[in-house]
C-alpha positions in Angstrom: 14.1 -22.5 -2.2 14.2 -26.0 -0.7 12.2 -26.2 2.8 15.3 -27.6 4.3 17.0 -24.3 4.1 14.6 -22.5 6.3 15.6 -22.4 10.1 12.0 -22.9 10.8 10.0 -25.2 8.5 6.2 -24.6 8.3 3.8 -27.5 7.8 1.8 -27.2 4.7 -1.4 -27.3 6.6 -0.3 -23.9 8.3 0.5 -22.3 4.9 -2.8 -23.6 3.6 -4.6 -22.3 6.5 -3.0 -18.8 6.0 -3.7 -18.9 2.4 -7.3 -19.8 3.0 -8.3 -17.3 6.0 -5.8 -14.7 5.7 -4.3 -15.4 9.2 -2.9 -18.3 11.1 -1.5 -19.0 14.6 2.0 -20.5 14.9 2.5 -22.0 18.5 5.8 -22.2 20.4 8.0 -20.3 17.9 10.1 -18.5 20.7 11.5 -20.0 23.7 10.8 -18.5 27.2 14.5 -17.4 27.2 14.2 -15.7 23.8 11.0 -14.1 24.7 12.2 -12.8 28.1 15.3 -11.5 26.1 13.3 -9.8 23.4 10.5 -8.3 25.9 13.3 -6.9 27.9 14.7 -5.1 24.9 11.3 -3.8 23.6 10.4 -2.6 27.0 13.8 -0.7 27.5 13.3 0.8 24.2 9.7 1.7 24.7 10.7 3.3 27.9 13.5 5.5 26.6 11.2 6.6 23.8 8.2 7.6 26.1 10.0 8.7 29.1 8.5 12.4 28.7 4.9 11.4 28.3 3.3 11.5 31.8 -0.4 11.4 30.6 -3.0 9.0 31.9 -4.6 7.0 29.3 -7.8 9.1 29.7 -5.9 12.2 28.7 -4.6 10.9 25.5 -6.4 11.3 21.9 -8.8 8.5 20.9 -6.0 6.7 18.7 -3.5 7.2 21.4 -5.9 5.5 23.9 -5.7 2.2 21.6 -2.2 1.7 22.2 1.5 3.2 22.9 3.0 3.1 19.4 6.8 3.1 18.9 7.9 2.3 15.4 11.1 1.0 13.7 12.7 0.2 17.3 15.3 -1.9 15.2 16.8 1.5 14.0 17.5 2.6 17.5 18.2 -0.5 19.4 20.6 -3.4 18.7 18.9 -5.5 21.1 15.6 -5.1 19.2 17.2 -5.5 16.0 18.0 -9.2 16.7 14.2 -9.7 16.8 13.0 -7.7 14.1 15.7 -9.3 11.7 15.2 -12.8 13.2 16.1 -15.0 10.2 13.6 -17.7 11.3 10.8 -15.3 11.4 11.8 -13.7 8.1 12.0 -17.3 6.6 8.5 -18.0 8.0 7.2 -14.9 6.3 8.6 -16.0 3.1 6.9 -19.5 3.5 3.6 -18.0 4.1 3.9 -15.4 1.4 5.2 -18.1 -1.2 8.1 -15.8 -2.3 11.8 -16.2 -2.4 12.7 -13.1 -0.6 11.3 -10.5 1.9 12.2 -7.2 3.2 11.5 -5.4 6.5 8.7 -3.0 5.9 8.5 -1.9 9.5 8.5 -3.1 13.2 6.5 -1.7 16.2 5.7 -2.0 19.7 2.0 -1.8 20.3 1.6 -1.6 24.2 -2.2 -1.4 25.1 -2.2 0.2 28.7 -4.8 -0.7 31.2 -8.1 0.8 30.4 -7.0 1.3 26.5 -10.0 1.3 24.2 -10.5 -1.2 21.4 -8.7 -0.8 18.1 -11.1 0.0 15.3 -11.3 -2.7 12.5 -9.3 -1.9 9.5 -6.8 -3.4 6.7 -3.1 -2.5 7.0 -1.9 -2.5 3.5 -4.5 0.3 2.2 -2.5 2.8 4.4 0.7 2.3 2.4 1.3 3.3 -1.5 2.6 -0.2 -2.4 -0.5 -1.6 -4.2 -1.0 -5.5 -3.5 2.4 -6.4 -2.7 2.5 -9.4 -0.8 2.9 -8.4 2.8 2.3 -10.1 6.0 2.5 -9.1 9.6 3.7 -11.2 12.6 2.0 -10.5 15.9 4.2 -11.2 18.8 2.8 -11.1 22.3 4.9 -10.7 25.5 1.9 -11.7 27.6 -0.8 -14.2 27.3 -3.7 -12.2 25.3 -7.3 -12.7 25.7 -10.4 -10.7 24.9 -10.2 -9.4 28.4 -6.8 -7.5 27.7 -6.6 -6.8 24.0 -7.0 -9.8 21.8 -6.9 -9.6 18.1 -9.8 -10.7 15.8 -9.7 -11.4 12.1 -12.4 -11.7 9.6 -11.7 -15.1 7.8 -11.2 -14.7 4.3 -11.4 -11.0 4.2 -8.0 -10.9 2.3 -9.6 -12.2 -0.8 -11.7 -9.1 -0.9 -8.8 -7.0 -1.8 -8.3 -3.3 -0.8 -11.3 -1.9 0.6 -11.9 1.7 1.6 -9.3 2.9 3.9 -10.2 3.2 7.7 -9.0 6.3 9.6 -7.9 4.6 12.8 -6.6 7.8 14.1 -10.3 9.0 14.5 -9.3 12.5 13.1 -12.3 11.8 10.9 -15.3 9.4 11.3 -13.7 5.8 10.5 -15.3 3.9 7.7 -17.2 0.9 9.4 -15.3 -1.8 7.3 -17.0 -4.6 8.9 -20.3 -3.6 7.1 -18.5 -3.6 3.8 -20.6 -5.7 1.4 -17.6 -7.3 0.1 -17.1 -9.2 3.5 -20.4 -11.0 2.9 -21.6 -10.6 6.5 -18.6 -12.5 7.7 -17.7 -11.8 11.4 -14.3 -11.5 13.1 -13.0 -14.5 14.8 -11.1 -13.9 18.2 -7.8 -15.3 18.8 -6.3 -15.9 22.2 -2.4 -16.2 22.2 0.1 -17.4 24.7 3.6 -16.0 24.8 5.9 -17.9 22.4 3.2 -18.2 19.7 2.9 -15.7 16.8 -0.2 -14.8 14.8 0.5 -13.9 11.3 -2.0 -11.9 9.2 -2.3 -10.8 5.4 -2.0 -7.1 4.6 -5.5 -7.1 3.5 -7.1 -9.3 6.2 -9.5 -7.0 8.0 -8.9 -7.1 11.8 -9.3 -5.4 15.3 -8.4 -5.6 18.9 -10.5 -5.6 21.9 -10.0 -3.1 24.9 -7.8 -3.8 27.7 -10.0 -4.4 30.9 -7.1 -5.8 32.9 -5.0 -4.3 35.4 -1.6 -4.4 33.4 -0.4 -3.4 29.9 -0.9 -5.8 26.9 2.7 -5.8 25.6 2.8 -6.6 21.9 5.7 -6.4 19.0 4.9 -6.6 15.3 7.1 -7.2 12.4 6.0 -6.6 9.1 7.4 -8.1 5.8 7.1 -7.3 2.2 8.0 -9.2 -0.9 11.5 -7.9 -1.9 10.4 -7.0 -5.5 7.6 -4.6 -4.3 7.4 -1.5 -5.7 5.9 2.0 -5.1 2.5 2.4 -6.9 1.1 5.9 -5.6 2.8 9.2 -4.8 1.1 10.0 -1.6 3.6 10.7 1.4 5.2 7.5 3.1 8.1 7.9 5.3 9.9 4.7 4.8 9.7 5.4 1.0 10.2 8.9 1.0 13.5 8.8 3.0 14.8 6.4 0.2 13.8 8.7 -2.4 11.7 5.7 -4.0 9.6 7.3 -6.9 6.4 5.7 -8.3 7.2 2.7 -10.3 10.6 2.0 -8.5 11.3 -1.0 -6.4 11.6 -1.0 -2.8 15.3 -0.7 -1.4 17.7 1.1 0.8 18.9 0.8 4.4 15.5 1.4 6.0 13.8 -1.6 4.1 16.4 -4.3 4.4 16.3 -7.8 2.8 15.7 -10.3 5.6 15.4 -13.3 3.6 17.5 -15.0 2.5 19.5 -13.5 5.3 22.8 -11.8 5.5 25.6 -12.8 7.8 25.3 -9.7 9.8 22.3 -7.8 10.9 21.4 -4.8 8.7 23.0 -1.4 9.3 20.2 1.3 10.3 19.4 4.0 8.0 20.8 7.7 9.0 17.3 9.4 9.0 15.3 8.2 11.9 11.6 8.7 12.6 9.8 10.3 15.4 10.2 8.4 18.6 6.2 7.4 19.0 3.3 7.7 17.1 2.7 7.1 13.3 6.1 8.0 11.6 5.7 10.8 9.2 9.0 12.5 9.0 12.6 11.9 10.3 15.8 13.5 11.2 19.5 12.5 11.4 21.1 12.1 14.7 22.8 15.2 16.1 26.3 15.5 15.3 28.7 15.8 18.2 31.5 18.5 18.4 35.2 17.5 17.8 
């Protein structure tokens, strides 16, 4: 596709840096007005989903102490949908991946509370049965982020190592120390501070982690994960977004829950009928309750 057709055209140096390092920061992508609008929408949806959870961070599981996690907000909030399905961001993802078309794999709010622990180093794509499909995450902070309140760190070039041993970031078992994996060649993570309006992009196989939040306020971040539209399911293990669409091994991704975002449609996609859990890693779903009448 001609670059002129993208709402936001990336300089080749940005694309080259992403392909070389497995991550890149793009500054000044969202305006102050857009950011305020989207932050308000995500804040509202997170509040609705977590209203019954009155626990202090110290009372939560090890995994929950890393962040409040609310997934696929686009499916339950039309206001958030405008961000998750933003054509400019989807076009940026397509340029970084070097593909003609991308789907939405998932979105999620990752709100690291004051006192929240570090997020264990891991790769994203090893969690999902889609093999080595081109996949990129957009990490969008609503607040200035430094190592004091939950910044991300990425191991440069680690995406080139491919799929490493899966890390149990839930800590239900002892997580694999992926930073010691010999395929990383002793490379260390590079910390990235980010101002609101900027976005950090990372490859599905880039090893990354986040620092603890030692500040007095919640670090608010929203992520959008894009996958090449022609990706297929390659393994049978349970995976909520694939199972609810009844996608079998060897079949291409599709369905209302995995909409094509680039090239964009004239209207925002229609959410799927089956919706996952309000918070935490979504593993099963249910249809909205029917009203009498």
